[in-house]
Predicted model as a PDB file, atoms N, CA, C, CB and O in Angstrom, pLDDT in the B-factor column:
MODEL        1                                                                  
ATOM      1  N   MET A   1     105.847  96.298  75.240  1.00 40.00           N  
ATOM      2  CA  MET A   1     105.899  96.975  73.983  1.00 40.00           C  
ATOM      3  C   MET A   1     104.441  97.311  73.467  1.00 40.00           C  
ATOM      4  CB  MET A   1     106.674  96.093  72.963  1.00 40.00           C  
ATOM      5  O   MET A   1     103.521  96.497  73.557  1.00 40.00           O  
ATOM      6  N   ASP A   2     104.309  98.521  72.943  1.00 44.00           N  
ATOM      7  CA  ASP A   2     103.003  98.955  72.470  1.00 44.00           C  
ATOM      8  C   ASP A   2     102.654  98.205  71.172  1.00 44.00           C  
ATOM      9  CB  ASP A   2     102.985 100.498  72.244  1.00 44.00           C  
ATOM     10  O   ASP A   2     103.518  97.776  70.408  1.00 44.00           O  
ATOM     11  N   ALA A   3     101.387  98.080  70.982  1.00 44.00           N  
ATOM     12  CA  ALA A   3     100.889  97.552  69.680  1.00 44.00           C  
ATOM     13  C   ALA A   3     101.220  98.566  68.582  1.00 44.00           C  
ATOM     14  CB  ALA A   3      99.321  97.274  69.726  1.00 44.00           C  
ATOM     15  O   ALA A   3     101.305  99.763  68.854  1.00 44.00           O  
ATOM     16  N   PRO A   4     101.412  98.086  67.309  1.00 45.00           N  
ATOM     17  CA  PRO A   4     101.674  99.030  66.231  1.00 45.00           C  
ATOM     18  C   PRO A   4     100.563 100.064  66.128  1.00 45.00           C  
ATOM     19  CB  PRO A   4     101.832  98.294  64.906  1.00 45.00           C  
ATOM     20  O   PRO A   4      99.381  99.725  66.172  1.00 45.00           O  
ATOM     21  N   GLY A   5     100.954 101.334  65.989  1.00 53.00           N  
ATOM     22  CA  GLY A   5     100.026 102.440  65.876  1.00 53.00           C  
ATOM     23  C   GLY A   5      99.486 103.033  67.141  1.00 53.00           C  
ATOM     24  O   GLY A   5      98.773 104.036  67.117  1.00 53.00           O  
ATOM     25  N   LEU A   6      99.823 102.413  68.252  1.00 59.00           N  
ATOM     26  CA  LEU A   6      99.423 102.945  69.553  1.00 59.00           C  
ATOM     27  C   LEU A   6     100.591 103.642  70.239  1.00 59.00           C  
ATOM     28  CB  LEU A   6      98.881 101.825  70.446  1.00 59.00           C  
ATOM     29  O   LEU A   6     101.738 103.198  70.204  1.00 59.00           O  
ATOM     30  N   LYS A   7     100.238 104.733  70.850  1.00 80.00           N  
ATOM     31  CA  LYS A   7     101.314 105.515  71.563  1.00 80.00           C  
ATOM     32  C   LYS A   7     100.825 105.712  72.960  1.00 80.00           C  
ATOM     33  CB  LYS A   7     101.635 106.932  70.866  1.00 80.00           C  
ATOM     34  O   LYS A   7      99.767 106.314  73.140  1.00 80.00           O  
ATOM     35  N   ARG A   8     101.529 105.242  73.971  1.00 86.00           N  
ATOM     36  CA  ARG A   8     101.136 105.422  75.344  1.00 86.00           C  
ATOM     37  C   ARG A   8     101.480 106.828  75.830  1.00 86.00           C  
ATOM     38  CB  ARG A   8     101.800 104.378  76.220  1.00 86.00           C  
ATOM     39  O   ARG A   8     102.439 107.435  75.353  1.00 86.00           O  
ATOM     40  N   PRO A   9     100.692 107.347  76.786  1.00 91.00           N  
ATOM     41  CA  PRO A   9     101.101 108.653  77.326  1.00 91.00           C  
ATOM     42  C   PRO A   9     102.364 108.625  78.105  1.00 91.00           C  
ATOM     43  CB  PRO A   9     100.049 109.196  78.180  1.00 91.00           C  
ATOM     44  O   PRO A   9     102.722 107.595  78.676  1.00 91.00           O  
ATOM     45  N   LEU A  10     103.091 109.786  78.147  1.00 92.00           N  
ATOM     46  CA  LEU A  10     104.248 109.956  78.921  1.00 92.00           C  
ATOM     47  C   LEU A  10     103.957 110.260  80.359  1.00 92.00           C  
ATOM     48  CB  LEU A  10     105.058 110.989  78.349  1.00 92.00           C  
ATOM     49  O   LEU A  10     104.642 109.815  81.280  1.00 92.00           O  
ATOM     50  N   MET A  11     102.907 111.040  80.516  1.00 93.00           N  
ATOM     51  CA  MET A  11     102.507 111.507  81.861  1.00 93.00           C  
ATOM     52  C   MET A  11     101.020 111.319  82.106  1.00 93.00           C  
ATOM     53  CB  MET A  11     102.868 112.981  82.045  1.00 93.00           C  
ATOM     54  O   MET A  11     100.229 111.246  81.166  1.00 93.00           O  
ATOM     55  N   LEU A  12     100.644 111.241  83.386  1.00 94.00           N  
ATOM     56  CA  LEU A  12      99.211 111.229  83.745  1.00 94.00           C  
ATOM     57  C   LEU A  12      98.943 112.542  84.504  1.00 94.00           C  
ATOM     58  CB  LEU A  12      98.821 109.935  84.637  1.00 94.00           C  
ATOM     59  O   LEU A  12      99.805 113.044  85.225  1.00 94.00           O  
ATOM     60  N   ALA A  13      97.752 113.071  84.329  1.00 94.00           N  
ATOM     61  CA  ALA A  13      97.346 114.283  85.052  1.00 94.00           C  
ATOM     62  C   ALA A  13      96.429 113.981  86.188  1.00 94.00           C  
ATOM     63  CB  ALA A  13      96.682 115.252  84.130  1.00 94.00           C  
ATOM     64  O   ALA A  13      95.505 113.183  86.033  1.00 94.00           O  
ATOM     65  N   TYR A  14      96.643 114.578  87.315  1.00 93.00           N  
ATOM     66  CA  TYR A  14      95.847 114.381  88.524  1.00 93.00           C  
ATOM     67  C   TYR A  14      95.459 115.699  89.106  1.00 93.00           C  
ATOM     68  CB  TYR A  14      96.602 113.559  89.551  1.00 93.00           C  
ATOM     69  O   TYR A  14      96.170 116.692  88.951  1.00 93.00           O  
ATOM     70  N   THR A  15      94.271 115.722  89.816  1.00 92.00           N  
ATOM     71  CA  THR A  15      93.999 116.794  90.728  1.00 92.00           C  
ATOM     72  C   THR A  15      94.203 116.194  92.129  1.00 92.00           C  
ATOM     73  CB  THR A  15      92.539 117.396  90.520  1.00 92.00           C  
ATOM     74  O   THR A  15      93.876 115.038  92.400  1.00 92.00           O  
ATOM     75  N   VAL A  16      94.771 117.054  93.013  1.00 90.00           N  
ATOM     76  CA  VAL A  16      95.117 116.588  94.345  1.00 90.00           C  
ATOM     77  C   VAL A  16      94.384 117.518  95.336  1.00 90.00           C  
ATOM     78  CB  VAL A  16      96.701 116.589  94.577  1.00 90.00           C  
ATOM     79  O   VAL A  16      94.481 118.744  95.308  1.00 90.00           O  
ATOM     80  N   LYS A  17      93.632 116.803  96.229  1.00 88.00           N  
ATOM     81  CA  LYS A  17      92.920 117.499  97.330  1.00 88.00           C  
ATOM     82  C   LYS A  17      93.391 117.081  98.676  1.00 88.00           C  
ATOM     83  CB  LYS A  17      91.447 117.260  97.245  1.00 88.00           C  
ATOM     84  O   LYS A  17      93.445 115.879  98.938  1.00 88.00           O  
ATOM     85  N   ALA A  18      93.740 117.987  99.557  1.00 86.00           N  
ATOM     86  CA  ALA A  18      94.056 117.664 100.903  1.00 86.00           C  
ATOM     87  C   ALA A  18      92.800 117.267 101.622  1.00 86.00           C  
ATOM     88  CB  ALA A  18      94.740 118.812 101.589  1.00 86.00           C  
ATOM     89  O   ALA A  18      91.705 117.766 101.362  1.00 86.00           O  
ATOM     90  N   VAL A  19      93.014 116.288 102.597  1.00 85.00           N  
ATOM     91  CA  VAL A  19      91.845 115.870 103.403  1.00 85.00           C  
ATOM     92  C   VAL A  19      92.254 115.937 104.881  1.00 85.00           C  
ATOM     93  CB  VAL A  19      91.351 114.396 103.007  1.00 85.00           C  
ATOM     94  O   VAL A  19      93.426 115.829 105.242  1.00 85.00           O  
ATOM     95  N   GLY A  20      91.239 116.117 105.697  1.00 85.00           N  
ATOM     96  CA  GLY A  20      91.520 116.207 107.116  1.00 85.00           C  
ATOM     97  C   GLY A  20      92.415 117.362 107.483  1.00 85.00           C  
ATOM     98  O   GLY A  20      92.179 118.516 107.126  1.00 85.00           O  
ATOM     99  N   ASP A  21      93.483 116.992 108.233  1.00 87.00           N  
ATOM    100  CA  ASP A  21      94.424 118.080 108.692  1.00 87.00           C  
ATOM    101  C   ASP A  21      95.446 118.450 107.674  1.00 87.00           C  
ATOM    102  CB  ASP A  21      95.151 117.666 109.948  1.00 87.00           C  
ATOM    103  O   ASP A  21      96.404 119.164 107.971  1.00 87.00           O  
ATOM    104  N   GLY A  22      95.247 117.955 106.423  1.00 79.00           N  
ATOM    105  CA  GLY A  22      96.228 118.271 105.342  1.00 79.00           C  
ATOM    106  C   GLY A  22      97.403 117.392 105.239  1.00 79.00           C  
ATOM    107  O   GLY A  22      98.238 117.606 104.361  1.00 79.00           O  
ATOM    108  N   LYS A  23      97.534 116.380 106.104  1.00 83.00           N  
ATOM    109  CA  LYS A  23      98.704 115.473 106.051  1.00 83.00           C  
ATOM    110  C   LYS A  23      98.452 114.430 105.024  1.00 83.00           C  
ATOM    111  CB  LYS A  23      98.994 114.815 107.419  1.00 83.00           C  
ATOM    112  O   LYS A  23      99.421 113.813 104.582  1.00 83.00           O  
ATOM    113  N   LYS A  24      97.232 114.162 104.591  1.00 87.00           N  
ATOM    114  CA  LYS A  24      96.944 113.186 103.533  1.00 87.00           C  
ATOM    115  C   LYS A  24      96.226 113.856 102.406  1.00 87.00           C  
ATOM    116  CB  LYS A  24      96.115 112.015 104.062  1.00 87.00           C  
ATOM    117  O   LYS A  24      95.667 114.935 102.606  1.00 87.00           O  
ATOM    118  N   SER A  25      96.207 113.277 101.226  1.00 88.00           N  
ATOM    119  CA  SER A  25      95.521 113.859 100.122  1.00 88.00           C  
ATOM    120  C   SER A  25      94.951 112.730  99.272  1.00 88.00           C  
ATOM    121  CB  SER A  25      96.454 114.774  99.311  1.00 88.00           C  
ATOM    122  O   SER A  25      95.358 111.570  99.336  1.00 88.00           O  
ATOM    123  N   ILE A  26      93.973 113.160  98.466  1.00 88.00           N  
ATOM    124  CA  ILE A  26      93.319 112.245  97.475  1.00 88.00           C  
ATOM    125  C   ILE A  26      93.786 112.607  96.107  1.00 88.00           C  
ATOM    126  CB  ILE A  26      91.757 112.320  97.540  1.00 88.00           C  
ATOM    127  O   ILE A  26      93.654 113.772  95.733  1.00 88.00           O  
ATOM    128  N   TRP A  27      94.323 111.705  95.324  1.00 89.00           N  
ATOM    129  CA  TRP A  27      94.782 111.960  93.976  1.00 89.00           C  
ATOM    130  C   TRP A  27      93.764 111.321  93.030  1.00 89.00           C  
ATOM    131  CB  TRP A  27      96.236 111.396  93.742  1.00 89.00           C  
ATOM    132  O   TRP A  27      93.491 110.122  93.103  1.00 89.00           O  
ATOM    133  N   SER A  28      93.205 112.155  92.137  1.00 91.00           N  
ATOM    134  CA  SER A  28      92.204 111.667  91.159  1.00 91.00           C  
ATOM    135  C   SER A  28      92.798 111.944  89.785  1.00 91.00           C  
ATOM    136  CB  SER A  28      90.763 112.380  91.340  1.00 91.00           C  
ATOM    137  O   SER A  28      93.124 113.069  89.405  1.00 91.00           O  
ATOM    138  N   LYS A  29      92.916 110.787  89.044  1.00 93.00           N  
ATOM    139  CA  LYS A  29      93.368 110.953  87.659  1.00 93.00           C  
ATOM    140  C   LYS A  29      92.362 111.649  86.780  1.00 93.00           C  
ATOM    141  CB  LYS A  29      93.693 109.629  87.066  1.00 93.00           C  
ATOM    142  O   LYS A  29      91.203 111.235  86.741  1.00 93.00           O  
ATOM    143  N   ILE A  30      92.745 112.661  86.093  1.00 94.00           N  
ATOM    144  CA  ILE A  30      91.829 113.462  85.233  1.00 94.00           C  
ATOM    145  C   ILE A  30      92.269 113.645  83.809  1.00 94.00           C  
ATOM    146  CB  ILE A  30      91.644 114.800  85.817  1.00 94.00           C  
ATOM    147  O   ILE A  30      91.601 114.301  83.010  1.00 94.00           O  
ATOM    148  N   GLY A  31      93.452 113.032  83.487  1.00 95.00           N  
ATOM    149  CA  GLY A  31      93.914 113.206  82.028  1.00 95.00           C  
ATOM    150  C   GLY A  31      95.258 112.516  81.788  1.00 95.00           C  
ATOM    151  O   GLY A  31      95.765 111.792  82.645  1.00 95.00           O  
ATOM    152  N   ALA A  32      95.799 112.751  80.646  1.00 94.00           N  
ATOM    153  CA  ALA A  32      97.047 112.173  80.250  1.00 94.00           C  
ATOM    154  C   ALA A  32      97.730 113.102  79.217  1.00 94.00           C  
ATOM    155  CB  ALA A  32      96.825 110.748  79.677  1.00 94.00           C  
ATOM    156  O   ALA A  32      97.070 113.882  78.530  1.00 94.00           O  
ATOM    157  N   ALA A  33      99.100 112.988  79.133  1.00 94.00           N  
ATOM    158  CA  ALA A  33      99.879 113.785  78.223  1.00 94.00           C  
ATOM    159  C   ALA A  33     100.824 112.950  77.388  1.00 94.00           C  
ATOM    160  CB  ALA A  33     100.641 114.811  78.977  1.00 94.00           C  
ATOM    161  O   ALA A  33     101.532 112.067  77.872  1.00 94.00           O  
ATOM    162  N   TRP A  34     100.798 113.280  76.090  1.00 93.00           N  
ATOM    163  CA  TRP A  34     101.708 112.550  75.101  1.00 93.00           C  
ATOM    164  C   TRP A  34     102.662 113.552  74.579  1.00 93.00           C  
ATOM    165  CB  TRP A  34     100.911 111.866  73.885  1.00 93.00           C  
ATOM    166  O   TRP A  34     102.329 114.731  74.456  1.00 93.00           O  
ATOM    167  N   THR A  35     103.910 113.090  74.248  1.00 91.00           N  
ATOM    168  CA  THR A  35     104.865 113.974  73.580  1.00 91.00           C  
ATOM    169  C   THR A  35     104.545 114.123  72.135  1.00 91.00           C  
ATOM    170  CB  THR A  35     106.267 113.468  73.734  1.00 91.00           C  
ATOM    171  O   THR A  35     104.055 113.182  71.511  1.00 91.00           O  
ATOM    172  N   HIS A  36     104.800 115.249  71.592  1.00 89.00           N  
ATOM    173  CA  HIS A  36     104.657 115.458  70.156  1.00 89.00           C  
ATOM    174  C   HIS A  36     105.739 114.688  69.436  1.00 89.00           C  
ATOM    175  CB  HIS A  36     104.722 116.957  69.797  1.00 89.00           C  
ATOM    176  O   HIS A  36     106.818 114.458  69.983  1.00 89.00           O  
ATOM    177  N   ASN A  37     105.453 114.291  68.211  1.00 87.00           N  
ATOM    178  CA  ASN A  37     106.395 113.484  67.397  1.00 87.00           C  
ATOM    179  C   ASN A  37     107.761 114.228  67.271  1.00 87.00           C  
ATOM    180  CB  ASN A  37     105.780 113.203  65.953  1.00 87.00           C  
ATOM    181  O   ASN A  37     108.793 113.558  67.225  1.00 87.00           O  
ATOM    182  N   ASP A  38     107.802 115.540  67.215  1.00 91.00           N  
ATOM    183  CA  ASP A  38     109.076 116.232  67.125  1.00 91.00           C  
ATOM    184  C   ASP A  38     109.756 116.444  68.479  1.00 91.00           C  
ATOM    185  CB  ASP A  38     108.874 117.551  66.458  1.00 91.00           C  
ATOM    186  O   ASP A  38     110.868 116.971  68.520  1.00 91.00           O  
ATOM    187  N   GLY A  39     109.113 116.045  69.600  1.00 88.00           N  
ATOM    188  CA  GLY A  39     109.748 116.145  70.910  1.00 88.00           C  
ATOM    189  C   GLY A  39     109.719 117.578  71.439  1.00 88.00           C  
ATOM    190  O   GLY A  39     110.359 117.859  72.452  1.00 88.00           O  
ATOM    191  N   GLN A  40     108.993 118.501  70.784  1.00 94.00           N  
ATOM    192  CA  GLN A  40     109.023 119.903  71.239  1.00 94.00           C  
ATOM    193  C   GLN A  40     107.793 120.365  71.994  1.00 94.00           C  
ATOM    194  CB  GLN A  40     109.209 120.790  70.075  1.00 94.00           C  
ATOM    195  O   GLN A  40     107.560 121.566  72.130  1.00 94.00           O  
ATOM    196  N   GLY A  41     106.996 119.412  72.493  1.00 93.00           N  
ATOM    197  CA  GLY A  41     105.805 119.809  73.244  1.00 93.00           C  
ATOM    198  C   GLY A  41     104.943 118.571  73.661  1.00 93.00           C  
ATOM    199  O   GLY A  41     105.362 117.426  73.488  1.00 93.00           O  
ATOM    200  N   TYR A  42     103.804 118.823  74.178  1.00 93.00           N  
ATOM    201  CA  TYR A  42     102.932 117.781  74.666  1.00 93.00           C  
ATOM    202  C   TYR A  42     101.526 118.067  74.205  1.00 93.00           C  
ATOM    203  CB  TYR A  42     102.997 117.668  76.193  1.00 93.00           C  
ATOM    204  O   TYR A  42     101.147 119.223  74.016  1.00 93.00           O  
ATOM    205  N   GLU A  43     100.726 116.980  74.018  1.00 93.00           N  
ATOM    206  CA  GLU A  43      99.358 117.045  73.845  1.00 93.00           C  
ATOM    207  C   GLU A  43      98.729 116.555  75.134  1.00 93.00           C  
ATOM    208  CB  GLU A  43      98.920 116.256  72.634  1.00 93.00           C  
ATOM    209  O   GLU A  43      99.077 115.469  75.599  1.00 93.00           O  
ATOM    210  N   ILE A  44      97.816 117.311  75.731  1.00 94.00           N  
ATOM    211  CA  ILE A  44      97.208 116.922  76.970  1.00 94.00           C  
ATOM    212  C   ILE A  44      95.714 116.735  76.746  1.00 94.00           C  
ATOM    213  CB  ILE A  44      97.484 117.961  78.067  1.00 94.00           C  
ATOM    214  O   ILE A  44      95.038 117.625  76.229  1.00 94.00           O  
ATOM    215  N   ARG A  45      95.210 115.585  77.135  1.00 94.00           N  
ATOM    216  CA  ARG A  45      93.757 115.352  77.046  1.00 94.00           C  
ATOM    217  C   ARG A  45      93.213 115.224  78.431  1.00 94.00           C  
ATOM    218  CB  ARG A  45      93.421 114.089  76.213  1.00 94.00           C  
ATOM    219  O   ARG A  45      93.691 114.429  79.240  1.00 94.00           O  
ATOM    220  N   MET A  46      92.200 116.019  78.697  1.00 95.00           N  
ATOM    221  CA  MET A  46      91.613 116.102  80.017  1.00 95.00           C  
ATOM    222  C   MET A  46      90.176 115.492  80.022  1.00 95.00           C  
ATOM    223  CB  MET A  46      91.587 117.584  80.485  1.00 95.00           C  
ATOM    224  O   MET A  46      89.370 115.775  79.136  1.00 95.00           O  
ATOM    225  N   ASP A  47      89.888 114.657  81.037  1.00 94.00           N  
ATOM    226  CA  ASP A  47      88.530 114.172  81.229  1.00 94.00           C  
ATOM    227  C   ASP A  47      87.807 115.070  82.163  1.00 94.00           C  
ATOM    228  CB  ASP A  47      88.513 112.752  81.747  1.00 94.00           C  
ATOM    229  O   ASP A  47      86.577 115.028  82.198  1.00 94.00           O  
ATOM    230  N   ALA A  48      88.467 115.866  82.910  1.00 93.00           N  
ATOM    231  CA  ALA A  48      87.887 116.793  83.905  1.00 93.00           C  
ATOM    232  C   ALA A  48      88.866 117.965  84.131  1.00 93.00           C  
ATOM    233  CB  ALA A  48      87.586 116.041  85.275  1.00 93.00           C  
ATOM    234  O   ALA A  48      90.053 117.879  83.815  1.00 93.00           O  
ATOM    235  N   HIS A  49      88.336 119.032  84.674  1.00 91.00           N  
ATOM    236  CA  HIS A  49      89.224 120.165  85.066  1.00 91.00           C  
ATOM    237  C   HIS A  49      88.965 120.464  86.568  1.00 91.00           C  
ATOM    238  CB  HIS A  49      88.945 121.482  84.151  1.00 91.00           C  
ATOM    239  O   HIS A  49      87.826 120.621  87.009  1.00 91.00           O  
ATOM    240  N   PRO A  50      90.058 120.533  87.308  1.00 91.00           N  
ATOM    241  CA  PRO A  50      89.918 120.771  88.757  1.00 91.00           C  
ATOM    242  C   PRO A  50      89.357 122.167  89.027  1.00 91.00           C  
ATOM    243  CB  PRO A  50      91.283 120.603  89.469  1.00 91.00           C  
ATOM    244  O   PRO A  50      89.672 123.114  88.306  1.00 91.00           O  
ATOM    245  N   VAL A  51      88.557 122.290  90.025  1.00 90.00           N  
ATOM    246  CA  VAL A  51      87.912 123.518  90.406  1.00 90.00           C  
ATOM    247  C   VAL A  51      88.918 124.570  90.823  1.00 90.00           C  
ATOM    248  CB  VAL A  51      86.936 123.267  91.513  1.00 90.00           C  
ATOM    249  O   VAL A  51      88.783 125.756  90.521  1.00 90.00           O  
ATOM    250  N   ASP A  52      89.955 124.083  91.544  1.00 88.00           N  
ATOM    251  CA  ASP A  52      90.957 125.051  92.044  1.00 88.00           C  
ATOM    252  C   ASP A  52      91.998 125.393  91.047  1.00 88.00           C  
ATOM    253  CB  ASP A  52      91.625 124.531  93.256  1.00 88.00           C  
ATOM    254  O   ASP A  52      92.830 126.260  91.312  1.00 88.00           O  
ATOM    255  N   GLY A  53      92.004 124.723  89.844  1.00 84.00           N  
ATOM    256  CA  GLY A  53      92.911 125.063  88.774  1.00 84.00           C  
ATOM    257  C   GLY A  53      94.266 124.387  88.852  1.00 84.00           C  
ATOM    258  O   GLY A  53      95.115 124.585  87.983  1.00 84.00           O  
ATOM    259  N   ARG A  54      94.474 123.578  89.906  1.00 88.00           N  
ATOM    260  CA  ARG A  54      95.764 122.888  90.107  1.00 88.00           C  
ATOM    261  C   ARG A  54      95.774 121.520  89.422  1.00 88.00           C  
ATOM    262  CB  ARG A  54      96.055 122.718  91.616  1.00 88.00           C  
ATOM    263  O   ARG A  54      94.935 120.669  89.716  1.00 88.00           O  
ATOM    264  N   ILE A  55      96.706 121.318  88.527  1.00 92.00           N  
ATOM    265  CA  ILE A  55      96.866 119.986  87.851  1.00 92.00           C  
ATOM    266  C   ILE A  55      98.265 119.557  88.116  1.00 92.00           C  
ATOM    267  CB  ILE A  55      96.577 120.036  86.278  1.00 92.00           C  
ATOM    268  O   ILE A  55      99.191 120.359  87.996  1.00 92.00           O  
ATOM    269  N   VAL A  56      98.457 118.284  88.484  1.00 92.00           N  
ATOM    270  CA  VAL A  56      99.744 117.713  88.755  1.00 92.00           C  
ATOM    271  C   VAL A  56     100.010 116.704  87.659  1.00 92.00           C  
ATOM    272  CB  VAL A  56      99.808 117.070  90.170  1.00 92.00           C  
ATOM    273  O   VAL A  56      99.211 115.786  87.476  1.00 92.00           O  
ATOM    274  N   LEU A  57     101.101 116.836  86.924  1.00 93.00           N  
ATOM    275  CA  LEU A  57     101.541 115.851  85.838  1.00 93.00           C  
ATOM    276  C   LEU A  57     102.626 115.029  86.444  1.00 93.00           C  
ATOM    277  CB  LEU A  57     102.073 116.578  84.481  1.00 93.00           C  
ATOM    278  O   LEU A  57     103.601 115.544  86.991  1.00 93.00           O  
ATOM    279  N   ARG A  58     102.434 113.681  86.334  1.00 93.00           N  
ATOM    280  CA  ARG A  58     103.507 112.783  86.816  1.00 93.00           C  
ATOM    281  C   ARG A  58     103.872 111.836  85.677  1.00 93.00           C  
ATOM    282  CB  ARG A  58     103.057 111.971  88.107  1.00 93.00           C  
ATOM    283  O   ARG A  58     103.000 111.316  84.981  1.00 93.00           O  
ATOM    284  N   THR A  59     105.199 111.617  85.495  1.00 91.00           N  
ATOM    285  CA  THR A  59     105.604 110.597  84.494  1.00 91.00           C  
ATOM    286  C   THR A  59     105.196 109.239  84.955  1.00 91.00           C  
ATOM    287  CB  THR A  59     107.120 110.623  84.239  1.00 91.00           C  
ATOM    288  O   THR A  59     105.137 108.953  86.151  1.00 91.00           O  
ATOM    289  N   ILE A  60     104.901 108.361  83.943  1.00 88.00           N  
ATOM    290  CA  ILE A  60     104.582 106.993  84.249  1.00 88.00           C  
ATOM    291  C   ILE A  60     105.856 106.210  84.417  1.00 88.00           C  
ATOM    292  CB  ILE A  60     103.706 106.380  83.170  1.00 88.00           C  
ATOM    293  O   ILE A  60     106.733 106.218  83.553  1.00 88.00           O  
ATOM    294  N   ARG A  61     105.950 105.512  85.579  1.00 79.00           N  
ATOM    295  CA  ARG A  61     107.209 104.788  85.898  1.00 79.00           C  
ATOM    296  C   ARG A  61     107.230 103.451  85.203  1.00 79.00           C  
ATOM    297  CB  ARG A  61     107.370 104.584  87.427  1.00 79.00           C  
ATOM    298  O   ARG A  61     106.211 102.931  84.749  1.00 79.00           O  
ATOM    299  N   GLY A  62     108.419 102.922  85.139  1.00 65.00           N  
ATOM    300  CA  GLY A  62     108.577 101.538  84.683  1.00 65.00           C  
ATOM    301  C   GLY A  62     108.327 101.321  83.215  1.00 65.00           C  
ATOM    302  O   GLY A  62     108.816 102.079  82.377  1.00 65.00           O  
ATOM    303  N   ASN A  63     107.575 100.300  82.896  1.00 56.00           N  
ATOM    304  CA  ASN A  63     107.380  99.890  81.526  1.00 56.00           C  
ATOM    305  C   ASN A  63     106.251 100.598  80.804  1.00 56.00           C  
ATOM    306  CB  ASN A  63     107.142  98.456  81.489  1.00 56.00           C  
ATOM    307  O   ASN A  63     105.787 100.139  79.760  1.00 56.00           O  
ATOM    308  N   GLY A  64     105.795 101.754  81.380  1.00 46.00           N  
ATOM    309  CA  GLY A  64     104.743 102.476  80.726  1.00 46.00           C  
ATOM    310  C   GLY A  64     103.362 102.089  81.249  1.00 46.00           C  
ATOM    311  O   GLY A  64     102.362 102.687  80.851  1.00 46.00           O  
ATOM    312  N   ASP A  65     103.298 101.105  82.125  1.00 49.00           N  
ATOM    313  CA  ASP A  65     102.059 100.611  82.675  1.00 49.00           C  
ATOM    314  C   ASP A  65     101.678 101.541  83.865  1.00 49.00           C  
ATOM    315  CB  ASP A  65     102.201  99.090  83.125  1.00 49.00           C  
ATOM    316  O   ASP A  65     102.410 101.685  84.844  1.00 49.00           O  
ATOM    317  N   ASP A  66     100.475 102.161  83.706  1.00 48.00           N  
ATOM    318  CA  ASP A  66     100.048 103.043  84.799  1.00 48.00           C  
ATOM    319  C   ASP A  66      99.376 102.304  85.919  1.00 48.00           C  
ATOM    320  CB  ASP A  66      99.122 104.092  84.286  1.00 48.00           C  
ATOM    321  O   ASP A  66      98.883 102.918  86.865  1.00 48.00           O  
ATOM    322  N   GLN A  67      99.347 100.931  85.824  1.00 50.00           N  
ATOM    323  CA  GLN A  67      98.806 100.132  86.848  1.00 50.00           C  
ATOM    324  C   GLN A  67      97.351 100.308  87.157  1.00 50.00           C  
ATOM    325  CB  GLN A  67      99.534 100.353  87.995  1.00 50.00           C  
ATOM    326  O   GLN A  67      96.900  99.932  88.239  1.00 50.00           O  
ATOM    327  N   THR A  68      96.576 100.889  86.206  1.00 52.00           N  
ATOM    328  CA  THR A  68      95.184 101.033  86.355  1.00 52.00           C  
ATOM    329  C   THR A  68      94.456 100.025  85.492  1.00 52.00           C  
ATOM    330  CB  THR A  68      94.771 102.422  86.027  1.00 52.00           C  
ATOM    331  O   THR A  68      93.255  99.834  85.685  1.00 52.00           O  
ATOM    332  N   GLY A  69      95.108  99.379  84.563  1.00 45.00           N  
ATOM    333  CA  GLY A  69      94.495  98.411  83.642  1.00 45.00           C  
ATOM    334  C   GLY A  69      93.728  99.132  82.535  1.00 45.00           C  
ATOM    335  O   GLY A  69      92.939  98.485  81.846  1.00 45.00           O  
ATOM    336  N   GLU A  70      93.917 100.445  82.325  1.00 48.00           N  
ATOM    337  CA  GLU A  70      93.213 101.154  81.364  1.00 48.00           C  
ATOM    338  C   GLU A  70      93.870 100.925  79.980  1.00 48.00           C  
ATOM    339  CB  GLU A  70      93.157 102.616  81.744  1.00 48.00           C  
ATOM    340  O   GLU A  70      95.062 100.635  79.871  1.00 48.00           O  
ATOM    341  N   LEU A  71      93.032 101.071  78.930  1.00 45.00           N  
ATOM    342  CA  LEU A  71      93.565 100.990  77.601  1.00 45.00           C  
ATOM    343  C   LEU A  71      93.618 102.444  77.051  1.00 45.00           C  
ATOM    344  CB  LEU A  71      92.687 100.029  76.689  1.00 45.00           C  
ATOM    345  O   LEU A  71      92.767 103.284  77.341  1.00 45.00           O  
ATOM    346  N   PHE A  72      94.625 102.667  76.278  1.00 47.00           N  
ATOM    347  CA  PHE A  72      94.843 104.008  75.714  1.00 47.00           C  
ATOM    348  C   PHE A  72      94.584 103.978  74.244  1.00 47.00           C  
ATOM    349  CB  PHE A  72      96.265 104.513  75.991  1.00 47.00           C  
ATOM    350  O   PHE A  72      95.040 103.109  73.502  1.00 47.00           O  
ATOM    351  N   GLU A  73      93.792 105.020  73.840  1.00 50.00           N  
ATOM    352  CA  GLU A  73      93.521 105.156  72.369  1.00 50.00           C  
ATOM    353  C   GLU A  73      94.692 105.766  71.679  1.00 50.00           C  
ATOM    354  CB  GLU A  73      92.265 106.016  72.096  1.00 50.00           C  
ATOM    355  O   GLU A  73      95.585 106.344  72.300  1.00 50.00           O  
ATOM    356  N   GLN A  74      94.674 105.623  70.327  1.00 52.00           N  
ATOM    357  CA  GLN A  74      95.701 106.162  69.568  1.00 52.00           C  
ATOM    358  C   GLN A  74      95.783 107.735  69.648  1.00 52.00           C  
ATOM    359  CB  GLN A  74      95.519 105.702  68.177  1.00 52.00           C  
ATOM    360  O   GLN A  74      94.768 108.412  69.482  1.00 52.00           O  
ATOM    361  N   SER A  75      96.903 108.253  69.883  1.00 49.00           N  
ATOM    362  CA  SER A  75      97.108 109.705  69.935  1.00 49.00           C  
ATOM    363  C   SER A  75      97.086 110.276  68.497  1.00 49.00           C  
ATOM    364  CB  SER A  75      98.471 110.050  70.656  1.00 49.00           C  
ATOM    365  O   SER A  75      97.645 109.652  67.595  1.00 49.00           O  
ATOM    366  N   PRO A  76      96.458 111.437  68.263  1.00 51.00           N  
ATOM    367  CA  PRO A  76      96.425 111.974  66.932  1.00 51.00           C  
ATOM    368  C   PRO A  76      97.686 112.681  66.548  1.00 51.00           C  
ATOM    369  CB  PRO A  76      95.297 112.881  66.792  1.00 51.00           C  
ATOM    370  O   PRO A  76      97.873 113.051  65.389  1.00 51.00           O  
ATOM    371  N   ALA A  77      98.576 112.878  67.534  1.00 48.00           N  
ATOM    372  CA  ALA A  77      99.887 113.607  67.316  1.00 48.00           C  
ATOM    373  C   ALA A  77     100.825 112.800  66.472  1.00 48.00           C  
ATOM    374  CB  ALA A  77     100.586 113.932  68.664  1.00 48.00           C  
ATOM    375  O   ALA A  77     101.940 113.242  66.194  1.00 48.00           O  
TER     376      ALA A  77                                                      
ENDMDL                                                                          
END                                                                             
């Protein structure tokens, strides 16, 4: 359960780069997305922008823990 006043992101943003023969790739987390209070959109905060322009958004599985041990700040939405 989140602490009062804190809202965890629904999705994490990644840039994905193929390595070697293209059968493997490196996923780098570059941001997160929160749902708007009215449920009609998302706020996306990016720490970086991929050079190729490709961003992959993935929902956070399970109990909302992204398994990185990161702390999330309060969303202004």
